[in-house]
N, C-alpha and C positions, 0 to 999 in steps of 0.2 A: 470782687476779690476772688482769687483762685480757690478752688475746692481744696480740702485738706489732703485728699488722697491723690498723689501724683499719677497722672495718666500717661506721661511720656518720660522716658529715661534718656538722658544725654550722657554718653560715655566719652569722657575726655574733657578737661577744663582748660584747653588752650583758648585763644581768641575766638575761633569758630564755634566751639562748644558753648562758651560763655555768651556770645551774641545770640545763639539759637535759644538758649535757656531764657535770656533776658527778653527776647521777642515773644516767646510763648507766655511767660508770666505777665508781661505787660498787657497781653491780650486776654487775660483772665483764665489761663490754663495753668494748673499746678504742674510743676515739673521737678524731677530729681536729677541732679548732675553729680557724677562721681569722677574721681581722679585717682589712679593707682599710686601715683607718686605723692610723697609727703612733703618734699621740698619744692619751692618755686623754681621755675626755669631760670637758668642763668644765661647770660650772653646777650649780645646785640642782634641776634638773628631776627629777621622780620622787622627791622627798625624803620624802614621807609613807609610812612603813612600817606596814602594818596588823598587828593582832594575829595574824591567820591566817598572814601571811608570817613573822612571828617564830617561830611554831610550826614552819613548814617549815624555816627556817634552823636551828632547834634540832635537827631531825632530822639535819642535816648537820654539826652541831657548830659552827655559825657564830653562833648567837644571842648568846652572851656578848660576842663581838668586836663585833657590831653595836651592842649596848647600851652597850658601853664608849665608843663614839665618838658615839652619837646623843644628841639632846636631846629633852625632852618638848615637846609642843605648848604654847606659852606662852599666857597669856590675851591677848585682843585688847583694844586700847585705841583708842577713837575720839577725834578732836580737833575742836574748833570752829574753823571758818574764818571770816574770812580769816587771822587771826593764826596759828592752828594750834598754839597753845601750851597751851590749856586743855583737859584731858580732859573729855569730855561723857558718857562711859560706858565700862564694861568688860564683857566677856562671855567665856565659855569656849566655844571652838569644839568642844573635846573634853574634857569634865570628867574629871578623874582618877578612876580606879576601882581599888580595892584588888584584888590578885590573890586568887584562890580556889583551892581544891584541884583543881577541874576546869578552871580557866583561869588559867595562870600568867602570861600576857602579855595583860592586858586593855586596854592603852593604846596609842594611836598614838605613834610616835616619829618624829623627823625626822633624816634623814641624807642628804647629797647623793649622787646616783647614782654619781659618780666614786669616792667612798669605799666604797660598797657593792660596786662592781665590783672594787676592789682586794682587798677581803676575800674575795670569791668566787674571784678568780684565785689567791690564796694557797692557798685550800682545794683548788683544782684542782691546783695545783703539788705539793701534798703527796701527791697520787695519781699523781705522775709524768706529768702532762699539762699542757702549757703552751700558752697561746694563741699562735698563729703570726700575727704582725702583718705588715702591708704585703703581704698576699696577697689578690688580688681575683678573685672569680668573674666570668668574662666570658661564659660560655655553658655549656650542659649538655644532655644528652639522656638519656632513660631507656628501659629495656626492661622486660620482665616480671620480670627477675631482678637488675637493677643500675641505677645512675646513673653515667654517665660525665661528669666535669666537666673544664672547661678553665679553668685558672687562670693568673694573671700574678703573678709575684713581683717587687715593686718594690724596687730597691736604693736606698740613701741618696744615691747620686750621680746619680740619675735614670735609671739603667739598669733593664732589666726582662728577665725570662726566663720563657718559657712552661712550663707543667707540665700534664700530663694524668694523670688517675687515675680509678679506679672504686670505688664504694662500694655496699653493699647498700641504704642509705637515706641521704637528705639532709634535713636540718632547716633550714628558712629562718628565721633569727632576725636578719635584716638590716634590719629596720625597715620603716616605711611606704613608703619610697622604694626599697626593696631590689629586687634583680634576681630573686630566687627566685620571689616571687609573680607578678611581671609576666611572666616568661618561661614560667611554668607555665600561665598562662591562667586563674588564679583570678579569679572575679568579686570586685569590691570596691565594693559598693553602699552608698549613703548620701548625705550632703549636706555641703556646705561652708558654714559659717555666717559670713558676712562682717559681720553686724551686731554680734556680740559679740567682735570681735577686740581684741587688747590687746598691750602691750609687756611683756616679762618679761626679767629679767636679775639679775645680782649686782653689788653695789657696796659698797665700804668706806665706812662713815659714822662720823664722830666726833661726840660729843655726844648720842648716842641710846642709851637703855637697852636691853640685850639681854634684859631680863626680860619684855618685852611684844612682841606683834605689833601694830605701829602702823598706823593707818588714818586717812586724810583723805578726806572726801567719800564718794561712793558711785558704783557702776558705772553707774547709770542716767543720770548726767550726767558726772561726773569723779571718778575714784578713784585715789589713790596708796596702795599698801600696801607696808610695809617689814617683812619677817619676819626675825628673827634666825636665824642658822645655827649649826652646830657650830664654825665658825671664828670666833674673837674678832674683833669689829669688822665682820664681813662680813654683809650683809643681802641677802636676796632681794627684789627689787621687782616689783610689778605696777602697770602704768599702764593704766587702762581708762576707757572713756566715749566719748560721741559728740561731745565738744567738742574733741578733739585729733586731729592728723594722725599716725596711728600709723606710717605708712610713713616719714615724715620724722623722727619722734622716734627710731625704731629705727635709722636709718641715719646720723644726724647727732649726734655726741656733744655738741656745744654745745647743740643743741636739747633733747637729753635732760636735760642738767644744768639748763637753764633751766626745763623742765617740772617737774622734781623740786623745785627751789627755790621756784617760784611757787605750787605746789599743796600745799606742806607748811607754809607760813607764812613770810614774809620775815623775821620778827623772831625766829625760833626759835633761831637760832645754830647750826644744823647745818652740818657741813662734809662735803660729798660728795667723796670721794676717788677711788681707782682703780676703774674699771668693768672687771670681769674677764670678763663675758659679757653679751650682749644679743641678743634675738631678737624679731622681729615675729610674734606667734602668731595664727594664724587657725584657729579650731576646725574640724576635720574629724571627722565622725561616720560611720564606715564599718566594715564587717566583711565577711569572706568568708562564703559559704554552706556551705562545707565546708573542714575543716582539712587535707584530704588529697587529693592527686591521684597515684594510683599509688604510687610510692616517694618522693614529695616530701611533706613535712609542714611545717606552719607553726606558729610560736609567737610570742606577744607582738605588738608593733606590726606585724609582717609580716601578721598576720591581722585586726587590729582597731585602730582609732584613735578617739579620743574627746576630749572636753573634759577638761582637767586638774582641773576642779572635782570635789570628792569624793575626790581622791587615790587613785583606783583603778588607775591605769596600770601602774606597775611591779609592783604586787601581782598584778594579773590575769595579766600575762605570766609571772610566776614560777609561778603556779598552772597555767597552760597547760603549761609545761615539766615541772613536777612530775607532772602527770597523764600526760603522754606518756612520760616517761623510763622508768618501771618497766614499762610495757606494751611499749615497743619493746625493752627489755632481755630480757623473757621471749621475745619473738619471735626475737631474734637468738641467744639461747641454745638455741633449739629447744624451748622449754617451752610455747609457745603458738602458735596459728595466726596468720598475719598478719591474719585477720579480727578479732582482738582490737582492732586499731588503729582499727576503725570506731567503737568506743565512745569514742574520743577526741573526735571531732566530736559524737557523740550526747550526751556529758556536758557538753562545754564550750560548745556553741552557745547553749543556753538561758541559761547564766550570762552569756555575753557580751551577748546581747540585753537582759537585765535590767540589766546594768551600763551599757550605752549609754543606756538609758531613764532610769536614775537620774541619771547624770552630766549628761545634757542638761537634765533638769528643774532641777537645781541651777544650771546655767549660766543658764537663763532667769530663775530667781528672783533671782540676784545682779544681773542687768542690768535687772530691772523692779521689784524691791521694795527699799524702804529700811529693811529690818529686819535685826537681827542673826541671826534664825533662818535666813536664806538661807545663812549661812556655816557653820552648825552641821554637825557630822559625826555623823549619826545612828548608832544601834547597828548597823543593817544594813550600813553602809559598813565596819565593822570586819571583815567577811567571815567571821565565825565561824559564820554561819548558812548559808553556801553549801553546797549539798548536791547529790547525784545520786540522789535517791529513785526517779526514773523510769528509771534506767539498766538495761539488759538484763543486766548482770553483777552485780546485787545481789539477794540473797534475804532476805525478811523474813517469817519464820514467824509472828511475833506479829501483824503487820498482816494477813497472809493469814487467820489464824485468826479475828481480830476481824471482818474483813470477812465471813467465812462465818457467824459467829455472828449478825451483824446484817443479813444479806442479805434477811431476810423483812420488815424494817421499812421503811416509806416515810418518807424524810426530805425529800421534795420534790425539786425539780430540782437536780441537781448537775452541775458543769462537768466534762466529760470531759477526760482528759489525752491528747488526740489532737493531733498536730501542734504540740505545745508549749503548747496551751491548758490552763490549770489547773496548770501547773508553777510552783512557788514556788521559784525557783532560789536566791534570797538568804535564804530562810527567814523572811521578814518576817511571815508569817501563821501561823507554826508554833504548834501547840498545846502545845509543850513536851515532847511524847513523843518519846523517842529512837527513830529508825527506821534501817533499813539505808539506806545512802547518805548519812547524816549524818556530820559531823565526829566522830571518836572522842574523847571527853573525856579529859582527864588525871585522875590521882588521886594525891595525895601520901600520905606516911605509910605506905608499904609496907615491910614487914620481910622480908628474904630469909631463909627458913628453911633453905635448903640452898645456902649460898654456895660458889662455887668459890674456890680459893686466892687468885686475883687480885681477887676481888670483896670489897673491904673496907668499902664504904659501908654505914653502919648504916641509912640510910633511902633508899628508892627512890621513884620515881614512874613512872606508866605511860609517860610521855614518855621515860624512860630506856630503856624496853624496846622501844617502837615504833621501827622503823627503815624507811627506804625500800628496804631490801634483802630484806625478807621479810614474810610475812603472820604476824600474831600471833593465835593462838587462845587466847582467855581462857576458862577453865573455872571456873565459879562452883560453890559447894558443892552446890546441888541436882542438878548433873550429875556429881558425883564417881563415882557408880556406873557412869556411862557412859564414864569416862576411859579405861579400857583399849581400848574399841572405837574411841574417838576417836584414840588414839595409833596403833593399827593402821592407821587410815585415813591418818594423816599419814605413816606410814612407807612407804607406797606411792608417795609423792611424791618428787621429786628432793631430794637432800640440800641443806639450807640454804634451801629454799623457804618453810618455815614454822617457827614457834617456838611451842611449847605452854607456857602459863603457867597454873598453878592459883592462884586467889585465895581463900584460906581466910578465914573469919571470925575475929574476935578470940579468941585463946585456943585455937583448934583445933590439935590435933596433926596431923602428916602421916600420912594413912591409907595403907595398903598399896596401894590402888588408884592412887596417884600414881606408882607405879614407871614409869619411862620418860618422864615429862614433862621438859621442859627446865628449868623453874624452878617453885619453889613459894614463894609470898609470903603473908604474913599481912596482911590489910587491916585493920590495927590500929585505924584511926580510922573505918573504914566508908565512906571516900570513894568507893572504886571501886564498892561495892554501891549507894551512893546515886546515883552518876552513871549507872550502867547499869540502874537500877531493878530490883535483885534483891530482891524482897520476898515473893513468894508463888507459888502454883502457876501463875499467869499470867506469872511473871517470865521474863525472858531468862536462860538459864543458860549459853549458849555464845555468844561474840562473836568474829567473825573481823574483825580490824582489818587493812585492806589497807596496802600500801606507801605509798599516798597519804595515809595518816593519816585515812581515812574508813572507816566500817563497811561491809563488803561482805556480811556475813551475820549474822543474828540467829536463834538456835534456841531453842525453848521445850521444856520438859521432856517434854511429852506427845507430841512428834513424832519423837523419835529424833534427837539432835543430830548423831551421826556422819554420818547421811544428808544433813543440811543442809550440813555441811562439805564432804562429797564433791561434792555438787551445786554448791556455790558455787565451789569451785576448778575443777571441770570446766567451768565457764562459759568459762574462757579457757585452761586447761591442756591441752596436747596430749599430756601424758604417758600412756602406755599402761598400764592396770592389768592386771597379769598374775596368773595363778593364779585367774581368775574364770570360772566356767562359768554360762551361761544354761541353766536347767533348766525354766522354764515361762514362758509369756506369754499375756496375753489383752487384747483391745481393748474399750474402752467409753468413752462420753462424749468421744470425740475424743482419747483418750490410750491409751498402751500400758503396761500394768502388767507388770513382769517380776519373776521370782524368780531370784536369783543365788546361787551357792554359792562362797564364798571360802575358799581354803586358807590356813591360818596357817603361815607359814614356821617350821620348827624345832619345831613343836608337834604335827604330825600331826593337827591338828583342822581342821574346816570350819565356817564360819559362814554361815547362811542370811540373805539380805538381800532386801528388797523395794524397788523404786523405780518411778517413773513417768516416761515420756518422751513427747514429742509424736510422735516418729517413731523407728522402728527400721530400721536398714539391715542386711540380711543379707549378710555377706561372709565366712561361715564355711565355704565350700567346698561340694563336691557332697553331702557327708553331714551 
């Protein structure tokens, strides 16, 4: 359980802040989350929830509740003007895809941000952490060891009282106009696009089917869009184009109603009723150059803003928070150096750059092209291909081995991955080969061969096993002989940091070498073996799935998988390995090869091991 005294402060209780707080507290770190507003957010902003976000929600146990209230993306229907009553075409923005064993959530769903926040707040409350509302951050200062904040608690009668507190870390999740980024001095470079501005909001409409996303005109001249929501009778509207006065329409209800009526066909018989929310939206496309300054970290709109086209906003912020949460938890628990947090910017900045580029291209197309394709949600926008293959904390023996095998071949000019060039953050040009840094696929049809008394489910899937609180080490049959050494490696790490899982083939019994692993499953349908390409001598036999739901290490049979696991976890773990003696070292080719002798507790045995490092620091005393 988390300690009673919060060590991290999250400023802002939108989806990004809530996911960050939930990730920290699920990892045993006490956290405080504050929100200056007293009322929940209204409106359908950020309604598109991508498949990757549903997978992250599943890891917190929230996906079923999200799907319970959400609706699928309806087919879009266009109407002929000026009457606006005759449909002239229909198209699917996001065609339905059936779930597969490796991808249980393949479709976009729609749910208003307010409802999403309610679900996340409830999940946080179950962990005995509640959002503190009406508390405003007014200033702060940081030192090398802490952040001191100055808060104001606003009373319902207009009164206020000051508060001062210190935390180890502060996370800014207070949005694009928030105080954390501004007072910390982060750059926020980009552009404001005044050409493609539009009016957005929610309105109740009678006489309009909720089976379709209705559109009149096009954004290059004049567009009215009415999209159904999860609330019966409530539609989200977009009014765009160069022929309307956006500022007037957004500020004058009479002008807004007139605009809707005139541009949807005067004879259609629609009845526009209560307007629950309206906003004049001017696209800002900006991002910070680094997500961290000292002990201040940013997530979500605090770090980047963009056009809503493509539906990436809420999803991108959630992934920021998910990426940061487990890393900060390891640091706060003393299991990793603060330098691990540098990988937060290293991994997320290329993703954000690509996201800004994609959403801006869609925005331009919508305002310049009169085609349905401009509105389509391509596969890349589902975010299932987002990866961190370039990250300094992933290890990929298969890729390294293949690169070495083909190093003598000339394939012509290749783009180097320096400074972000050559990075395919969204996975759009992926060759389909699973690599370290990729999303860890799901696999259904697993049978638990050694269930505990409370584990009664007859069928499991990998997503039931993966959790944001630990690393999952998947051991496939070709590596079974190596399982005891792998288990010994994991036993040297802090309790609860990893979970070992053996995935046997269909009909295999449990071999004696599985003694000590946490779980043994039969991959009865072969879905796990297929997803992780376990086929031959070149196959991956050990997979380390990180708390972020991505693969942080792949080991192949010929290289000694326990060394890869140890090297992967050592990338960020500050845990000291005891009972290990350096007996020999030699330098060559810019590396240092060492031979180590490891004592096996309780067995009176020693194991020789070999490893390579870029540098060796001698701190072993005068002798």
